[in-house]
N, C-alpha and C positions, 0 to 999 in steps of 0.2 A: 362313499358316493351315495347320492339320493336316487332311489329307483321309484318310478311311477308304477301303478298297478299293472299297466300293459307291458312295461318293460320286464317286470318280475315274471309275468305269465310267459312272455316270449322267451325269457332266459331259461325257465324250467322246461318249456316245450322243446327247446333245442338242445338241452343238456345231454340227452341220450346220444346225440350225434357229435359230441364235442370233438372226438378224435376221428370223425369220418367227414368226407367231403370237404377237406381243407386244401388250400392252395399255397403254392410258393409264389410270393408276390415281390415285385419291384415297386417301390414307392418313388414317384418322380414328381417333385414339386418343392414347396417351401411354405413357411409361415406357421403360425400357431394352429391354424386349421389343419394343415398337413400333419403337424405333430399329433393332434388329437385323433385324426383318422388312423395314423400309424399305430398309436397306442391301443386304440379300440380294436383294430384288426388283430393285433397280437393277443389281446385278451380273449378274443373269440376263437383262438386256436390256429389262426393262419400263420404261416412262417414267412417273415419278411427276409428275403435273401439279399436285399440290397436297397439302399436309400440313395437316390440321386438328387442332389440339391445344388444350391448356388454357393459360390465361394464366400468366405467370411467377409463381412463389411466392417471396415474400421476396427478390425481385430475381433469382431464378435460373430460367432457362428449363428446361423439361422436356427430357430427353435426346433425344427424337424431334425436338423443335424445334431443338436445338443441331446435330444432324447435318444436318437439312434446310437450315438457314440456311447452314451451312458449304458445302454443295453448290450453293447458289444456287437451291434449290427454293422456290417460293412457299409461305409459311407463314402460316396464319391461326390466331389465338389467341382463340377464342370462349369466354366464360364460360358461355354456354348457347346452345342452339339453338331453344328455344321458351319462351314465357311463357304460363302458365295453359293449357298443353296445345296452344297454337297456335304454328306456326312463326314465327320473327322474319323479316320480309321482307328486311331488309338482309343477314342471314346467308345466307338461301336464294339471293339474287342473287349474292353473293360466291362461293358454292359452284358455282352453275351456270356461272359465267364460266370455270372451269378446264377444262370439257369432258371430264370423266372417263367412261370406259367401264365402270369397275367400282369400287365402294367396298370397300376392304379395312380391316377394323376388328380389328387384332391385340389390342388391349386398350383398351376404350372405356368410361369410367365415366359418360358423358353420355347423355341420352336424345335420340336422333336422330329427327326427324320422318319419317313414312313417305313423304312426297313426296320427301325426300332419299334414303331407302333404295331406293326404286323407280325413281328418275329415270335412272340410268345404263343403258346398253344391256344390261349383264349383271347389273344389280341390285347387291346387297351381300352380302359374306360376313363372318362374325365368328368369332372364336376364343372357345371356352368351356372352362374347366378342369374338365370332368367328362365322363363317358361318358353323354351325354344318351340318354334322358330323365331319368336318375337325377340328383338334386341340381341341379335347375334353380335359378338364383338366384345372387346375387353372392358368397355364401360357400360355393360348391360344394366347393372344396378342403378347407375346414374340416370340412364335413359328411362328406366321404369318410373322414376320419380319426376324427371323433367317433363315427361309426357302426361303426367297426372294419372297414370294407370291405377285402376281400382284394385288390381291383383298383382302380387309379386310372387316369386318362387324360384325354384332351381330345377335343373335337369341333369341327370346322369346319363351321358350318351357314349356310344362307341366311338372312340377317337378317330378322326379322319386326318386330312392334311392341314389342319389348322383353321378351317373355315367354319367350324361349329355346325357342320351340316350332316354329321354322322347319324346313324340310326339311334333312336331314343330307347333307353333301357328303363328309366324310372323318372317320374316327375312329382313334385310336391308344390303346393301353392298356399298363399296366405293373403289376407286382406291387407291393403295399404291404408294406414290411418292418415288423417289430414296433415299431421305434422311429423310424419316419419322422415328420418334421414337415412343415409346409407348405414350409419352406425346403428340406429335403432332397429332397422330391418335385419341387419347382419346379426346383431346380438340377440334379438327376439326369436328369429326364425332361421335365417340362412345358415348361421353357424351351428347351433345345436341340432337342428333337424337335418342339416346337410351331412353332419358326421354320421348320424344314424343311417341316413340313406346310402352313404358310401359303403358302410359295413353291410347293410342289407343287400346292396347290389352285388357285392363280392360273393355273399352267401348264395344268392340266386344263381350266379354263374357256377359256383362250386356244385350246386345241386342240379345243374342242367335245366334251370327253369327261367333263365333270363331272356326277356323278349328283345327283339330287334325291330323297332317300329320306324319305318322310313319317315324322314321329315318331309313335310309338304312345303312348297314355296308360297302357299296361300297364307297371308298374314305375316310373312317373314320381313324383317327389317335389318338394315346394315348400317347403323349409326357409327360415326367415327369415335376415336378415342378422345376423351375429354382432357384437355391440357389447360394450364393457366392462361395461355395466350388466347384461347378461344372461349374462355369462361366469363367474358365481360357480360354484364346484365343489360339486356334491352329493356329500358324502362318505359318504352312506348307500347305497353301492352297491359293486360289486366293484372290486378293485384295477385290473383290466383296463379297466373302464369309466372309472374316474378317470384312468388313464393316457391313454386315448384322448381324453378331454375336454381334458386339458392339452396334449397334442401337437397337437390340432386347433386350438388357439388360440395356439400358439407360432410366431412372435413377436407376431402381431397377432390379436386385441386383447389377448390375455393372459388366461389363466384364473387366478382368484384365490380365496383363502380368507381367513377372518378370524382374526387372532391378536391377543388382547388388545383386541378391538373395532376393530382397524385392518385394512384390506384389504392383503394381501400377494400379489403376483403370482408365479406359479411358472413356471419355464422349465427345459428340459432334463430331461424325465421319461424314465425307462426302467423296465421291469419288473424287480423285484429278486427273486433266488432265493437260497437258502441262508440260513445263520444271519446275523443282523445283528451288525455289530461293536459294540464298546462305544460308548455315546453318552449324551447328556443328554436326558431326556424334555421334550417341548414340547406343552403343551395347545393344541388346535386346536378351534375351535367347530364342532360338528356331526360330529366324527370319532368312530368307534366305539371308538377307543383313542388315547392320546397318540402324537404323532409322535416321532421319535428323531433328534436332531441328531448325526451321526457325522462322522468325518473324510472320509467319502466324499460326504456330502451329507445332505439331509433324507429320512428314511424315513417314508413314510405307509402306513397300513393301510386296506384296504377292509373292508367288512362280511363278506367271505368269509375274513378272516384272512390273505390274501395281501398282499404289499407292493410298493411302487414307490419308486424313488429319484429325488429332485429335486435338480438340481445348483445352480441359481441362484434367488435371491429378489430381488424388486424392491418397494420401498416407495412410499408415496404421493408422496413428493417426487421420484421418479424414480431414486433411488439404487439400484443393483443390487449385490448382494454374493454371494459363494459361500455356498450354504446351510450349508456346514460351519462358517462363521464367524458364524452367527446370534448366538450368545451372546458373541462377542468382537469384533463389528464396530466398536464404538466405542472400542476400547482402544488402537489404534495412535496414537502421537504423531507430529506432523509432523517431518520432518527438515530440518535447516538446510543450505541449499545452499552449495557452494563457489563461488568466482568462475567457474571453468570451467563448473560446472553451471548457474549463472545465465545465462551466455552461451548455453548450449544451450537453456535455457528460453525465451530471447528468440527464438531461431531457430524453436523449436516454436510460439511465439506467432504468428510470421509465417506459419507453415503453416496454423494455425487461421484467421488472417485471410484467407488466400487461398481457403480453402474456404468460410468464412462471410462472403462478400463483402457481404452485406446488413447486417452488424453493424459499427457505426462503430468500436468499439474492443473488443479482447479483454481483458476484466477477469478477475481471479481467479475471480469468481463466474459468469462466462459459462458457460452450459450448452450443450454441443454440440448436443444434440437439440432443446432448447427454442428454439434459434436457427435451426432449420429444416433441420438436417442429416438426411440419409436414409442408408439402408444403403450406397449406393454411395459416399457421402462417408466412411463408416467405412473402407472399403477404401482410398480415396485417402489418408486420414490415416495409416493404418498403413504404407502403402508409402512415403510421403514421409518419415515419421519414421525408417523403416528405412534410407533412403538417407542420412540425416544421421548415423545411428549404427547401423551394421550389427550391432554386437555385442549390441544389445538385442533379445531375442526377443519382439517385440510381437505380440499377436494381436488379432483383431477383438473378441473377447470382453472384452479389457482396456478397450476404449473404452466399452463398455456398463457396465463396473464403475466407471469413473471419468469421469463425464459432465461435471463442471465443469473448467475449465482448471486450477485449483489442485490438484484431486484427480488430474488426469491427470499433472501435473508430478511430484507426490509419487510416484505409481505408477511413472512413468518413471525417476525418480532411484533408487528402491529397486531396480528391475531393473538399472539401470546399475551399481549398487554390488554387485549379487549378493545383496541382502538378501531376495529373494523365493524363496529355495531351498525346494524341495519338502520336505514331511515324508517320513519313512521310507516306502519303498514298501509298499503294502497288498498282502499276500500271504496266501492261504489256507494252512492247514496240514492235512496228512493223515498218518495212521499207516500205515507200510509196513514190513514185516519187523521189527516191534518197534522201529522208530526213527521219529523225527519228521522228515519231509521237507518242506522249504519248496518248495511246488510252484505257481508262478504259472500262470495260465490265460488271461490276456487278451493282446491285442495289445500289443507294446512299441513305442511311438512317441514320439520326442523325449524319451527318458529317463523315460517314465511308462508304467505299465500301464493300458491304456484298453480299454473295451468296444468291440466292432466298431460301426461307424456304424449298421448296421441292427439291432444288438442280438442277432444270431444267435450261437449256440454250437453245438458239435457234440461228440459223445461220443468218448472215446478208449478203445480196447479193450486189456485186459491179456491178452497171448497165452497166459499160463500157464494161465488158467482160462476164457478167453472172456468174462469179465465186464467191464462198464463200469468203468473206473478211477474211484476216488472222488476226483475233482477237478472240482469244478465249474469350411545348414548346413555346408558343408565347414569343418572346424575343425582346427587344428594339434594334434597329440598326439604323444607321445614314446615312445621305447623303454621308458621307465619304466612307462608305462601298460600296454603289452602284457606286460611282464614281471610287473607286479603282477597282471594278469589271469591269467597262467599260474600264479602262486603261489596265487591264490585258487581256481583250478580244482583245483590239487593239494590244497589245504586241504579242499576239498569233494568230493574224488574218490569217496569211498564213497557219498555222497549222489547224485552224478551217476551213478555206476554202478548204483545202485538204481533211479533213475528210468529209466535206459536199459533196464534189464532188464524192468521192468513195462510199458514203453511199446513197445519193439521186440521183446521176447522174447529178447534176447541172454542167453547164459549169464553169470551174474554175474562169475565170475572172468575171462572173456574181456572183458566190458564194462570191468572195472576195469583190466586190463592194456593192452588194445588200443584200445577205443572211447574211453576217457578218457585212458589213458596216452599214446597217440600224439597226441591232441588237445593235451595240455599241451606235449609236445615240439614240436609244430608252431608254437604261439604263441611259444615261446622261440626257436625257430630264426628265425622271421621278425622277431622283435623285434631280432635282431642285424643285420638288413638295413636297418633304418630309416636309419642314417647312412652307408650304403654304396651308395646309389642315386645314380649319377653318370653324366654323359655322357662324351664324349671329344673331344679336339682332332684335327681332320682336316687334314693338309697338302693344299692345293689348288694346282693348277698353272694359273695364268692368265697374262695378259700380264706381261712383266718390266718393271720390277722388281715382284716380288710383294709387295704391301702388304696382302694379305688374310689374315684369320684366320677359320676356320670351326670352330665347336664345336657340340656337341649337348647338349641338356638333356632329362632324363627328367621328365615332368610327370604328375601324377595326372589321371585321366579325369574325376573329379567324383563324381556319384552313380552307384553301381553296384548292380545287383540280382543276387541269388544265390538259386537254387532248388535245393534238395537233396532226396535220396531218403530212403527209410525204413529202409534196411538198416544204415547206420552214421550215425544222426542227428547225433550230436555230432562225430564225426570228419570227416564231410563238411562240416559247418559250419566246423570249424577249417581244413581244407585250403584252402577258398576264401576265407574271411573274413580269415584271418591275413595272407595275401599282399595282399589288397585294402586292408586297413588300413595295413599297413607301407608300401604305395605312396602313402599319403596321401589315400585316397578315403574317402567315407562310403558306407554300404551299407544296403540294404533287403533283408532275408533272409526267404524263405518256406520254412519247414520243410515236410516232407511232411504232408499232412492227418492221417494216422493216427499220426504220431510227432512231435508238436510240443513235448513237455515239456522235454527237455534244452535245447532252444533257448531256451525261456522262462526256465529256471533260469540259463542262460548270460547272458541279458539282465540278470537281477538282479545277477549278479557283475560285469558291466561297470560298473554304477553304483557298486558298492563299489570298483572299481579306479580310479575317477576318469575314465573315458572321458566326454568332454563330451556333453551332450545332443544328440541328433540325429545323432550319428556312426553309431550302430548302431540299427537299427529291425527288429523281428521281427513279421511279419504271418502268423499261422497262417491256414489256409483252404484252399479247394479250388484245384486247378490251373486249372480252367476259369474261376474268378473272379479270384483274386489273381494267379496266374501269368500269366494273359492280360493283366491290367491292367499288370503290370510290363513285359511284352513290348511293349505298345502305348504306354507312357508316353513322352511327348516329351522329358522332362527327364532320363531315365535314359540314361547314355552307354555302359554296358557291362552285359551279362547273362551270368552264368556258370550253367550248368545241368548237373546230373547226373541221368540218367533214361533212359527208353526212346528208341530211335531215332525212332519215329513222332512222339512229342511233341517231340523235338529238332528235327525238320524243321519242325513247326508254329511253334515258337518262333523259329527262324531266319527264317521267312517273315514273321512278325509284326514282328520287329526290323528287318527290311529295309524293310517298308512304313511303319513309324512314323517313324523318324529315322536309319536305317542305323546303329543302335547296334552297337558291337563285341560279338562273341559268342564264347564258348568252350563247347564241348559235350563232355561225357564220357558216351557213350551205351552201347548194348547191346554184348554180346560173346558169342562162341562160341569161346572161346580153345582152340586145339589144344595138346595135350601129347603129344610124340612120345617113346615109351619104347623104347629099344634093349635088346637082350638082355644087354648088359654093364652093367646098371644097378645102382644102390644102392637097395634098396627103401625106405629111410628117406625120410620126408617126402612120399611120393606121396599118402598119405591127405589131407594138408593141402591138396593142390591142388584138391580138390573139396569136401570136407566142412567146411572152415574156415568159421566163423560160420554153421553149419547149411546151407552151400551158398548162402546169401544174400549173394553176393559177385560184384561185377561182373567180376572177373578170374578167377573160378573156371574150372578147366580143363573147359570145356564138352564136350570130346570127346577121349578118350584114343585114340591110335594105338599099339598094342602089337605089337612084332615077333613074327611068327608062332611062332617057336621057343620063346618063353617065355609065350605067351598063356595056355595052360591053367594053368601054375603061377601066373601073376599072378592069375587069377580065383580059384583055390583059396585063395591067400593072403588075398584080400579077405575071405573068409568064415571060414577057420580062424583067422586072426589077429584077427578081429573088430574091424577098424578102425572099423567103423560104430558101435561102442560109444562112440566119442568124442563122439557127440551125445547130449545128455540128452533123453530122451523123456518127456514128461509124460503122465500117464494121461488127461488131458482137455485141452481148449484147442485152439489153432490150430497144431498141429505135424504134420509129416509124417515118417514113418520113412525112414531112408536106403535108397536104392534103387539097384540096379545093372542096367543094360541091356547085354547082350552081343550079339555077332554083328550089330552095327548096320551097315547099308549106307549108302552116301553119299547116296542119294536120299531116305532116310527123313526125315520131319518132325523127329524128335528129334535127327537128325544136323545139322540146319541152324539150328534156332531155339533161343534161349536158354532154359534151364530155370529158372534162378534159385531153386534149391532143392537139397536133398541128393540129387541125381541124378547118378550116374556113367554115362557113355555110352562104351562100349568097342568099338573096331573093330580088326581085324587088318591088318597089312601084311606083305608078303613079306620074308623075310630079305634084308638088304643093299640093299633098294630105297629108297635115301635120296632120290633125286630124285622117285621116284613118290609117296612119302609126303609130301614137301614140296608137291607139286602138289595133293594132296588136302587138306592142312592149310590151304593158301592159297585153296582154292576156296570162299570165303565172302566176303560183303560186310562182315563184321566184321573188326576188326583192333586189338583192345584189348590183349590180352596173349597170351603163348604160352610154351611151355617145352620143354625137351629133357632127357632123362636118359640119360647114357652116360658111361663112364669114359674114352672116347677124346676127348681135348681137341680134336684136329684136326676130328673129326667134329662135335663140339659147336659149334665156331666156324663151320664150314661151314654148319650148319643155322641158327644164330642170324643169320648174314648174310642168309639167304634167306627167313626167316620174315617175313611182312608184318604186323607188329604193333608197337605203340608200346613194349611191354615184352617182353623175352625173359628167362626164368629158365633157368639151367643147373644141373642137379642140386639144385635147390631150387625152392620155389614160394611165392608170397604174401609174399616178403621185400621189402616196401616200406620206404623210408626217407624222412624228411622232407627230406633234401638231394637226393634223386633225382627227376627229373622224371617225371610220371605222366600219360599221356594216350594216345589211340588214333589209328589210321589209318582210312581208308575210312569206312564208315558207323558206325564206333564214335566218330566225332567228330573234333575238332581242338582244339588248345590244350592247355596243360599245367597241372596242379596240382603243388605241391611244388617244391622247389629254386629256383634263381635264375630258371629259365624261367617259373615261375608269376608272378613280379613283372612280367614283360613283358606279361602278359595284362591288367594293371591300370595300365599306363603308356602314355603317348604320347611320341613322340620329336619334338623340335623342333630344327631346324638353324638356327643363327645365323651369318651371315657379316658380318664387320666389315672395312671398309677403313680403314687407319690411316696 
């Protein structure tokens, strides 16, 4: 089980009371939620003296009953607790016999008599999925979404007579995202946090600290239970209201419209912005204008002229299809199965039989859901089929699309044969610099561009004018794929450079030569390593005669995460991902929030290069959300990060707490450049102002020998090196700046500038050791440099500079074959060169006796 830091702290803080202040509990309810509450209460030392749940359905016990029976806890399956409003005596007596001190109702669909609710010493508590008193009633989550509430949450309250008006014990809330559904709210917050809250509530009662806060009538609402019969969509309202109605009914009971006189249920709604793609009109009863069936789905319009997009449709017979296939849903012919496929079909039939234990025989017409399957059975079916055939990328949604056994096998075989290939990627086009640039803007997941789960987008800024830019698995792969990718990047280099310029503000010529050019070189370089990653044989000395052989293997780590900065968006992507892929890993990459565009264009090129789905995934977004999730994720085995030192420390901490994932960090710098009097003035300007000074290895502080200091400063201005930077009349740009007479204690002498800022200090003539001490007096150690014609002096200084890279009589000359990375608080680990591969590999030693 994965524990967060707060959970671990809480667990240790309560461990001394493990056998104190514990209660005898009756659990009344059902569902997987009830099962998890039951299990966690027992883990915390409470004694469950009885579980009261619903009778088996179609021969299958409720999950709560399954867990309790396995533990030997007494289980009672009552179809009802009262008849005509009066308690059933036999049921009441059975309940009284367990001797509970508290009734816990995590999810209870039955009406429990008040003499049962009030009987235990501490009464009863119940979970309710709303922030009471708002949305009292059984469809509370639905109404939270239908009303477009900005906040959702749950309440643990002291049970009353079923009106949800009892005193409040505890409440928790969360934000509602634009495209949240009942499922996403439940999975993200109501389920996991609700379990914790139920356990916390019981402990508060046990410790005598549980509050009883009377509910107010102010703001209270009493909406009815949502059923299929009253879930028809009123299309004579705004697109937002229609969207809220659909997502408030997804998946149950399902909001519907009438098409050609027949009800059609809509699932997977999201608000739609921008111009609609080409599509076929569809007349819909009651709509202000026809819908549009496009390759993205069904576009519906509200009476405000705005639109929403629906992904899936379900017909009266239960058949679900992608909305994009509405006009072609009946065109596919059945495929003839080979002998091997027939054997696989029989194995899948056995899986269905194991899940649908109440069905005597699985026929071709057997419907998965009409036979009693629930959502948890969908998960089980998907996982068991994947175990039989890992190469088939089966999703839960596929089961809803093919509900009969025959349709399921047809769908499975098509996937097995690769006949379900996606259509060409859907990409918006914008005009930039008089050329058409294909500019993707969505997350790139499993080979497809997808909207974020919460539907959020954010704006990217063009630094030249400050305006918003007009842009709305582990699988084997080969050298050929990476080389083809490099070729495609070269083919699209002008497009990539243009995107890089408008996204990061890079000078176009520099973007073309360095940002894009070195990225292409990097992929070609690491493509050459794909077939050269090898272990070694080690002679070992053990008892004679020696019949042992030891050898090592270099193996991929698995799923790796990469987080890159904004100054070289494409090049930083290439530096890390090329080595990661060459080592045989898959990756999830988060570009900087402000510069995601070349990463998304790169994602498009990976599809054209034939990189298999799921190998490369691009997730734009904020560091606080996406970056933190990657750091915390238990299935990610490596995280590579380039950015600031404070964020690097936070990432390292999160990676340690989650699963001790491997980490490489390229962090901040204040790189010293020592300039002796016998220097060559060429190239010094590039040490600071290269890429507008937005350079992690920029010479953050120049130490100039006193005898040439004044001449050096004069040359800075009279030779006008600063003209090397293009200054736009508007936008987000800073003029080149020079600070002189900087002393060691000053802030600007210690902290990274990350801009066109030159910081100059003097040192006494001939004081080599003194200037070295000053240069090394920093917690950073990324890069450094020395300018002198004396090779002995240069080598002496380079040996003593505490930095991962030392430049002599040059600066910023990086090469794809040369390892790059820092010391001290500039991080650890290497990009580029053979060393970079080691960051994405693990070494296994094998010893054989023969």
